[in-house]
C-alpha positions in Angstrom: -89.8 164.7 -9.6 -92.3 162.2 -8.2 -89.9 159.2 -9.1 -86.9 161.1 -7.5 -89.0 161.6 -4.1 -90.1 157.9 -4.3 -86.6 156.6 -4.6 -85.2 158.8 -1.9 -88.2 157.6 0.3 -87.3 154.0 -0.4 -83.7 154.4 0.2 -84.4 155.8 3.7 -86.9 153.1 4.3 -84.3 150.5 3.6 -81.6 152.4 5.7 -84.1 152.4 8.6 -85.1 148.8 8.1 -81.3 147.7 8.1 -80.8 149.7 11.2 -83.6 148.2 13.1 -82.3 144.7 11.8 -78.8 145.6 13.0 -80.1 146.7 16.6 -82.0 143.4 16.9 -78.9 141.4 16.4 -77.5 140.2 19.7 -73.8 140.9 20.7 -71.4 138.1 20.2 -68.7 137.1 22.4 -66.3 135.0 20.4 -63.9 132.8 21.9 -60.7 131.8 20.4 -58.2 129.6 21.8 -57.2 126.1 22.9 -58.3 123.0 24.7 -58.5 124.5 28.2 -61.2 126.7 26.8 -62.9 124.8 24.1 -66.3 122.9 24.0 -66.4 119.3 24.7 -69.1 116.7 23.8 -70.5 114.2 26.2 -68.4 111.5 25.0 -65.3 113.2 26.7 -67.1 113.9 30.0 -66.0 115.0 32.5 -63.2 116.9 30.7 -64.7 120.7 30.2 -63.2 123.9 28.8 -63.8 126.9 30.9 -65.5 128.6 28.0 -68.5 126.2 28.5 -69.7 127.4 32.0 -68.7 130.9 30.7 -71.3 130.9 28.2 -74.1 130.4 30.8 -73.1 133.8 32.6 -74.7 135.9 29.9 -78.6 136.6 29.0 -80.5 136.5 25.8 -78.8 139.8 24.6 -75.5 137.9 24.1 -74.6 135.0 21.7 -71.3 133.1 22.7 -69.4 131.6 19.8 -66.8 129.3 21.3 -64.4 128.6 18.4 -61.5 127.6 20.5 -59.9 124.0 19.5 -57.8 121.8 21.3 -54.2 121.5 20.0 -54.2 124.9 18.6 -51.6 127.7 18.7 -51.9 131.2 17.6 -50.0 130.1 14.4 -52.1 127.0 13.6 -55.4 128.7 14.6 -54.4 131.1 11.6 -53.0 128.7 9.2 -55.8 126.3 9.4 -58.2 129.2 8.3 -60.0 129.2 11.7 -59.4 132.9 12.5 -60.6 134.4 9.0 -64.3 133.3 9.1 -64.6 134.7 12.6 -62.7 138.1 11.4 -65.2 138.1 8.4 -68.2 137.7 10.8 -67.2 140.5 13.6 -69.6 143.4 13.9 -69.4 146.5 16.0 -69.8 145.8 19.6 -68.8 142.2 19.7 -66.1 140.8 21.9 -63.3 138.6 21.1 -61.7 136.7 24.1 -58.4 135.3 23.1 -56.5 132.8 25.3 -53.6 130.9 23.7 -50.1 129.9 25.1 -50.3 126.1 25.9 -49.6 124.8 22.4 -47.5 127.8 21.3 -44.9 127.1 23.8 -44.8 123.3 23.2 -41.3 122.6 22.0 -41.4 118.9 22.4 -40.6 116.9 19.1 -44.4 115.5 19.0 -45.7 118.9 19.1 -43.3 120.8 16.9 -46.2 121.6 14.4 -47.8 123.7 17.0 -44.9 125.5 18.3 -44.9 129.3 18.0 -41.7 131.4 19.2 -42.7 134.1 21.6 -42.1 137.0 19.0 -44.3 135.3 16.6 -47.0 134.6 19.3 -46.9 138.4 20.0 -47.5 139.3 16.1 -50.3 136.8 16.0 -52.1 138.2 19.1 -51.5 141.7 17.4 -53.2 140.5 14.3 -56.2 139.2 16.2 -56.5 142.6 18.0 -56.1 144.8 14.9 -58.5 142.9 12.7 -61.0 142.8 15.6 -60.7 146.6 15.8 -61.1 147.0 12.0 -64.6 145.7 12.5 -65.1 147.9 15.7 -65.0 144.7 17.9 -63.4 144.7 21.4 -60.4 142.5 21.7 -59.9 140.6 25.2 -56.5 139.4 26.0 -56.5 136.3 28.4 -53.2 134.8 29.7 -52.9 131.1 29.6 -54.5 129.4 32.5 -52.0 127.7 34.6 -51.3 124.0 34.6 -51.2 122.4 38.0 -47.6 122.1 39.3 -46.3 122.4 42.7 -42.6 122.4 44.0 -41.4 120.2 47.0 -42.6 122.9 49.4 -46.1 123.0 48.1 -45.8 126.3 46.1 -47.8 126.7 43.0 -45.2 127.1 40.2 -45.6 129.4 37.1 -46.1 127.3 33.9 -46.5 129.9 31.1 -43.9 132.5 32.4 -42.6 133.7 28.9 -46.0 133.6 27.0 -47.8 135.4 29.9 -45.4 137.9 29.9 -45.7 138.4 26.2 -49.5 139.0 26.6 -48.8 141.8 29.1 -46.3 143.3 26.5 -48.9 143.0 23.7 -51.6 144.5 26.1 -49.7 147.5 26.8 -48.5 148.0 23.4 -52.0 147.8 22.0 -53.8 149.4 25.1 -55.8 146.3 25.7 -56.6 145.3 29.4 -55.4 141.8 30.3 -57.4 139.2 32.1 -54.5 137.5 34.1 -56.0 134.1 34.1 -52.5 132.5 34.6 -52.1 134.5 37.9 -55.7 134.0 39.3 -55.6 130.3 38.6 -52.3 129.8 40.3 -53.5 131.7 43.4 -56.6 129.6 43.4 -54.4 126.4 43.5 -52.2 127.8 46.1 -55.0 128.5 48.2 -56.4 125.1 47.8 -53.1 123.2 48.1 -51.6 120.2 46.1 -54.3 117.7 47.0 -57.3 119.7 46.8 -56.4 121.3 43.4 -56.5 117.8 41.9 -60.3 118.0 42.3 -60.2 120.6 39.6 -58.4 118.4 37.0 -59.0 115.4 34.8 -57.5 113.3 37.8 -59.3 109.9 37.5 -58.4 106.4 39.0 -58.4 103.5 36.8 -61.8 101.6 36.7 -63.7 104.6 37.9 -65.1 106.2 34.7 -65.8 103.9 31.7 -64.9 106.5 29.2 -61.3 106.6 30.8 -61.0 102.8 31.9 -57.3 103.4 32.4 -57.6 106.4 34.6 -56.3 110.0 33.9 -53.5 112.0 35.5 -54.1 115.3 33.7 -52.6 118.5 35.1 -53.8 120.7 32.2 -57.3 120.0 31.5 -60.2 120.6 33.7 -63.2 118.7 34.9 -66.7 120.5 35.3 -65.9 122.0 38.8 -62.4 123.2 37.6 -63.7 124.8 34.4 -66.5 126.5 36.6 -63.9 127.9 38.9 -61.7 129.2 36.0 -64.9 130.8 34.4 -65.7 132.4 37.6 -61.9 133.9 37.9 -62.5 135.4 34.3 -65.8 136.8 35.3 -64.4 138.5 38.3 -61.6 140.2 36.2 -64.5 141.3 33.7 -66.4 142.9 36.5 -63.4 145.3 36.9 -62.0 145.7 33.4 -65.0 145.3 31.0 -67.9 146.8 33.1 -70.0 147.3 29.9 -70.2 143.4 29.8 -71.7 143.3 33.3 -75.2 144.7 32.2 -75.5 141.5 30.0 -75.1 139.1 32.8 -77.9 136.9 33.7 -79.9 138.3 36.6 -80.0 136.7 39.9 -83.0 134.6 40.7 -85.7 136.4 42.9 -86.0 134.7 46.2 
């Protein structure tokens, strides 16, 4: 009788300790995607993924794990075993921000190993969503951020039409709100115009930056300013679509 009571008491104590331990674990925001979102080292400066400034928006109750990698499509992110370790690590209440498309849509011969047809792209997004939900994590769909491209009339052109539409189809099918970074980034470019928009991208003249002595004319990847602007666009959508995250934002500095 005594031993039974003792064992029961120990079992309850273990459960209580485990519950407190789990409660002490910070929420994790996982970020999966491509080079426009990923983390870069100082040796690549000033190129900056928008996930880098985004991580600074949150207080100590949130841990941000940016697992995005350059050159990855939904297909290669899975085939290279980058997704499974994340899926295995998810816990209830975590968020999974997913932004792919740039490499999925790359049909050029030199990028053929990345290319993912639209239907497969959608299946892969559904897999990310389903496996996140299995762990009671919250999936967040983000449309691929727009490249910089203007027509002769100075109108910012769509650069991810098919794949952005696919994200919305999956979002509707799976009941996942969509952060439309494609639209919002393009609207910002339109507001700024063709010349000022260059200030957001890796547009470097030759001989200016020792890391890029030949210069850069990159209409896809952001500098620090551009990444911060994109992160703020994502945050603006979060405030409307994911209000539960708002309480985890860094508090304004008191004057």
